[in-house]
Backbone as JSON Lines, residues from 0, in Angstrom:
{"i":0,"aa":"X","n":[0.96,-1.08,-0.07],"ca":[0.04,0.13,-0.18],"c":[0.99,1.21,-0.05]}
{"i":1,"aa":"X","n":[0.89,1.89,-1.04],"ca":[1.86,3.18,-1.06],"c":[0.9,4.39,-0.81]}
{"i":2,"aa":"X","n":[1.39,5.52,-0.45],"ca":[0.62,6.73,-0.11],"c":[1.24,6.85,1.38]}
{"i":3,"aa":"X","n":[0.33,7.98,2.09],"ca":[0.4,7.98,3.43],"c":[-0.56,7.42,4.14]}
{"i":4,"aa":"X","n":[-0.43,7.15,5.35],"ca":[-1.36,6.2,6.25],"c":[-1.42,7.15,7.48]}
{"i":5,"aa":"X","n":[-2.69,7.47,7.77],"ca":[-3.09,8.48,8.99],"c":[-4.25,7.66,9.99]}
{"i":6,"aa":"X","n":[-4.23,7.99,11.07],"ca":[-5.31,7.5,11.93],"c":[-6.4,8.43,11.71]}
{"i":7,"aa":"X","n":[-7.49,7.85,12.01],"ca":[-8.86,8.72,11.9],"c":[-8.89,9.86,12.63]}
{"i":8,"aa":"X","n":[-8.32,9.89,13.75],"ca":[-7.96,10.96,14.79],"c":[-7.12,12.09,14.31]}
{"i":9,"aa":"X","n":[-6.04,11.45,13.83],"ca":[-4.96,12.54,13.04],"c":[-5.55,12.99,11.85]}
{"i":10,"aa":"X","n":[-6.52,12.34,11.15],"ca":[-6.9,12.7,9.86],"c":[-7.87,14.12,10.19]}
{"i":11,"aa":"X","n":[-8.79,14.05,11.23],"ca":[-9.61,15.15,11.62],"c":[-8.84,16.31,12.05]}
{"i":12,"aa":"X","n":[-7.7,16.02,12.62],"ca":[-6.86,17.27,13.1],"c":[-5.95,17.98,11.85]}
{"i":13,"aa":"X","n":[-5.6,17.12,10.68],"ca":[-4.95,17.58,9.84],"c":[-5.55,17.52,8.5]}
{"i":14,"aa":"X","n":[-6.79,17.54,8.49],"ca":[-7.5,17.47,7.14],"c":[-6.99,18.47,6.14]}
{"i":15,"aa":"X","n":[-6.75,19.8,6.48],"ca":[-6.37,20.76,5.28],"c":[-4.92,20.43,4.99]}
{"i":16,"aa":"X","n":[-4.11,19.9,5.68],"ca":[-2.7,19.72,5.29],"c":[-2.82,18.41,4.38]}
{"i":17,"aa":"X","n":[-3.72,17.46,4.69],"ca":[-3.68,16.26,4.0],"c":[-4.1,16.48,2.74]}
{"i":18,"aa":"X","n":[-5.21,17.3,2.61],"ca":[-5.86,17.44,1.24],"c":[-4.92,18.18,0.33]}
{"i":19,"aa":"X","n":[-3.84,19.15,1.02],"ca":[-2.97,19.76,0.25],"c":[-1.71,18.84,-0.12]}
{"i":20,"aa":"X","n":[-1.41,17.81,0.81],"ca":[-0.57,17.09,0.51],"c":[-0.88,16.18,-0.77]}
{"i":21,"aa":"X","n":[-2.24,15.76,-1.11],"ca":[-2.55,14.96,-2.15],"c":[-1.77,15.33,-3.28]}
{"i":22,"aa":"X","n":[-1.69,16.55,-3.56],"ca":[-0.93,17.22,-4.77],"c":[0.43,17.26,-4.8]}
{"i":23,"aa":"X","n":[1.17,17.31,-3.7],"ca":[2.55,17.39,-3.48],"c":[3.45,16.49,-4.5]}
{"i":24,"aa":"X","n":[4.22,17.07,-5.16],"ca":[5.32,16.43,-5.94],"c":[5.63,15.21,-5.36]}
{"i":25,"aa":"X","n":[5.83,13.87,-5.67],"ca":[6.34,12.71,-5.21],"c":[5.41,12.11,-4.47]}
{"i":26,"aa":"X","n":[4.17,12.61,-4.35],"ca":[3.02,11.9,-3.59],"c":[2.29,11.07,-4.7]}
{"i":27,"aa":"X","n":[1.8,9.85,-4.39],"ca":[0.87,9.16,-5.34],"c":[-0.6,9.59,-5.34]}
{"i":28,"aa":"X","n":[-0.67,10.56,-4.51],"ca":[-2.17,11.11,-4.42],"c":[-3.09,10.22,-3.52]}
{"i":29,"aa":"X","n":[-2.76,9.83,-2.62],"ca":[-3.29,8.89,-1.73],"c":[-3.08,8.85,-0.35]}
{"i":30,"aa":"X","n":[-4.07,8.86,0.49],"ca":[-3.95,8.84,1.89],"c":[-4.84,8.0,2.64]}
{"i":31,"aa":"X","n":[-4.5,6.86,3.14],"ca":[-5.33,5.96,3.77],"c":[-5.68,6.31,5.23]}
{"i":32,"aa":"X","n":[-6.92,6.11,5.56],"ca":[-7.27,6.47,7.05],"c":[-7.74,5.39,7.57]}
{"i":33,"aa":"X","n":[-7.09,4.98,8.81],"ca":[-7.14,4.02,9.57],"c":[-8.1,3.98,10.92]}
{"i":34,"aa":"X","n":[-8.77,2.91,11.37],"ca":[-9.44,2.87,12.56],"c":[-8.6,2.68,13.59]}
{"i":35,"aa":"X","n":[-9.17,2.76,14.71],"ca":[-8.21,2.7,15.91],"c":[-7.55,1.39,16.25]}
{"i":36,"aa":"X","n":[-7.81,0.47,15.27],"ca":[-6.74,-0.78,15.44],"c":[-5.92,-0.77,14.32]}
{"i":37,"aa":"X","n":[-5.67,0.35,13.35],"ca":[-4.84,0.51,12.26],"c":[-5.23,-0.31,11.1]}
{"i":38,"aa":"X","n":[-6.56,-0.44,10.91],"ca":[-6.94,-1.18,9.69],"c":[-7.75,-0.02,8.74]}
{"i":39,"aa":"X","n":[-6.95,0.23,7.64],"ca":[-7.58,1.22,6.54],"c":[-8.93,0.94,6.5]}
{"i":40,"aa":"X","n":[-9.62,2.0,6.47],"ca":[-11.19,2.13,6.25],"c":[-11.78,3.16,5.34]}
{"i":41,"aa":"X","n":[-11.0,4.15,4.91],"ca":[-11.14,5.03,4.01],"c":[-9.92,5.57,3.29]}
{"i":42,"aa":"X","n":[-10.14,6.11,2.01],"ca":[-9.17,6.58,1.05],"c":[-9.32,8.09,0.72]}
{"i":43,"aa":"X","n":[-8.39,8.96,0.85],"ca":[-8.62,10.38,0.24],"c":[-7.64,10.27,-0.87]}
{"i":44,"aa":"X","n":[-8.16,10.46,-1.92],"ca":[-7.57,10.51,-3.44],"c":[-7.51,11.85,-3.99]}
{"i":45,"aa":"X","n":[-6.42,12.01,-4.77],"ca":[-6.26,13.45,-5.56],"c":[-7.52,13.3,-6.66]}
{"i":46,"aa":"X","n":[-8.1,14.35,-6.74],"ca":[-9.2,14.61,-7.75],"c":[-8.92,14.04,-9.03]}
{"i":47,"aa":"X","n":[-7.75,14.61,-9.72],"ca":[-7.37,14.29,-10.77],"c":[-7.24,12.67,-10.94]}
{"i":48,"aa":"X","n":[-6.45,12.11,-10.01],"ca":[-6.38,10.64,-9.99],"c":[-7.76,9.96,-9.94]}
{"i":49,"aa":"X","n":[-8.76,10.31,-9.04],"ca":[-9.98,9.96,-9.06],"c":[-10.73,9.99,-10.46]}
{"i":50,"aa":"X","n":[-10.79,11.13,-10.99],"ca":[-11.35,11.44,-12.22],"c":[-10.86,10.31,-13.35]}
{"i":51,"aa":"X","n":[-9.4,10.1,-13.44],"ca":[-8.73,9.24,-14.33],"c":[-9.39,7.81,-14.08]}
{"i":52,"aa":"X","n":[-9.48,7.24,-12.83],"ca":[-9.88,5.93,-12.65],"c":[-11.5,5.78,-13.17]}
{"i":53,"aa":"X","n":[-12.27,6.94,-12.72],"ca":[-13.6,6.74,-13.07],"c":[-13.81,7.0,-14.76]}
{"i":54,"aa":"X","n":[-12.98,7.67,-15.27],"ca":[-12.97,7.59,-16.8],"c":[-12.61,6.33,-17.57]}
{"i":55,"aa":"X","n":[-11.57,5.76,-16.9],"ca":[-11.13,4.47,-17.37],"c":[-12.17,3.47,-17.05]}
{"i":56,"aa":"X","n":[-12.97,3.55,-15.95],"ca":[-13.7,2.53,-15.64],"c":[-15.08,2.65,-16.56]}
{"i":57,"aa":"X","n":[-15.36,3.82,-17.13],"ca":[-16.66,4.19,-17.73],"c":[-16.32,3.71,-19.18]}
{"i":58,"aa":"X","n":[-14.91,3.53,-19.52],"ca":[-14.55,3.22,-20.93],"c":[-14.26,1.68,-20.98]}
{"i":59,"aa":"X","n":[-14.46,1.06,-19.95],"ca":[-14.04,-0.51,-19.85],"c":[-15.05,-1.15,-21.05]}
{"i":60,"aa":"X","n":[-16.19,-0.62,-21.21],"ca":[-16.8,-1.57,-22.31],"c":[-16.34,-1.55,-23.63]}
{"i":61,"aa":"X","n":[-15.37,-0.67,-23.88],"ca":[-14.94,-0.24,-25.0],"c":[-13.54,-1.11,-25.19]}
{"i":62,"aa":"X","n":[-13.21,-1.62,-24.11],"ca":[-11.77,-2.15,-23.88],"c":[-12.08,-3.78,-23.6]}
{"i":63,"aa":"X","n":[-11.36,-4.73,-24.57],"ca":[-11.26,-6.02,-24.1],"c":[-11.09,-6.33,-22.81]}
{"i":64,"aa":"X","n":[-11.78,-7.33,-22.06],"ca":[-11.49,-7.82,-20.7],"c":[-10.02,-7.65,-20.49]}
{"i":65,"aa":"X","n":[-9.21,-8.34,-21.17],"ca":[-7.64,-8.73,-21.13],"c":[-6.92,-7.42,-20.96]}
{"i":66,"aa":"X","n":[-7.4,-6.04,-21.29],"ca":[-6.84,-4.95,-21.38],"c":[-7.53,-3.73,-20.16]}
{"i":67,"aa":"X","n":[-8.12,-4.32,-19.51],"ca":[-8.84,-3.24,-18.66],"c":[-7.84,-2.69,-17.66]}
{"i":68,"aa":"X","n":[-6.96,-3.8,-17.0],"ca":[-6.08,-3.21,-16.08],"c":[-4.95,-2.5,-16.6]}
{"i":69,"aa":"X","n":[-4.33,-2.7,-17.66],"ca":[-3.61,-1.95,-18.65],"c":[-4.29,-0.41,-18.73]}
{"i":70,"aa":"X","n":[-5.47,-0.55,-19.31],"ca":[-6.15,0.79,-19.58],"c":[-6.28,1.71,-18.34]}
{"i":71,"aa":"X","n":[-6.51,1.06,-17.3],"ca":[-6.7,1.95,-15.92],"c":[-5.2,2.5,-15.68]}
{"i":72,"aa":"X","n":[-4.33,1.4,-15.66],"ca":[-2.82,2.11,-15.34],"c":[-2.54,3.23,-16.07]}
{"i":73,"aa":"X","n":[-2.59,2.87,-17.33],"ca":[-2.5,3.92,-18.43],"c":[-3.3,5.33,-18.14]}
{"i":74,"aa":"X","n":[-4.49,5.08,-18.03],"ca":[-5.32,6.26,-17.71],"c":[-4.74,7.19,-16.36]}
{"i":75,"aa":"X","n":[-4.46,6.36,-15.36],"ca":[-4.05,7.06,-14.14],"c":[-2.6,7.82,-14.22]}
{"i":76,"aa":"X","n":[-1.86,6.96,-14.85],"ca":[-0.31,7.45,-15.1],"c":[-0.44,8.54,-15.97]}
{"i":77,"aa":"X","n":[-1.19,8.45,-17.22],"ca":[-1.32,9.78,-17.75],"c":[-1.8,10.82,-17.43]}
{"i":78,"aa":"X","n":[-2.81,10.79,-16.6],"ca":[-3.32,12.06,-16.09],"c":[-2.5,12.83,-14.9]}
{"i":79,"aa":"X","n":[-1.67,11.79,-14.33],"ca":[-0.87,12.46,-13.28],"c":[0.3,13.23,-14.01]}
{"i":80,"aa":"X","n":[0.8,12.86,-14.99],"ca":[2.0,13.5,-15.66],"c":[1.52,14.94,-16.07]}
{"i":81,"aa":"X","n":[0.35,15.22,-16.21],"ca":[-0.01,16.55,-16.93],"c":[0.02,17.79,-15.73]}
């Protein structure tokens, strides 16, 4: 699991900086929020990355099943480079 990992209590205190950090260079645009036991329960993701994933999923009907994973990766990586 890449990206940053924070507890739910920490996320509440640091939400503005977490949101800013989603776009910092070198970040993969993901922040995992954990419960009190340290289990990931939610994800904050950069909006551009989210939109790329949604676009790729919407286009999946036009892509043969064997190429879906590749199309998702290409869409995500392509959007992040802009």
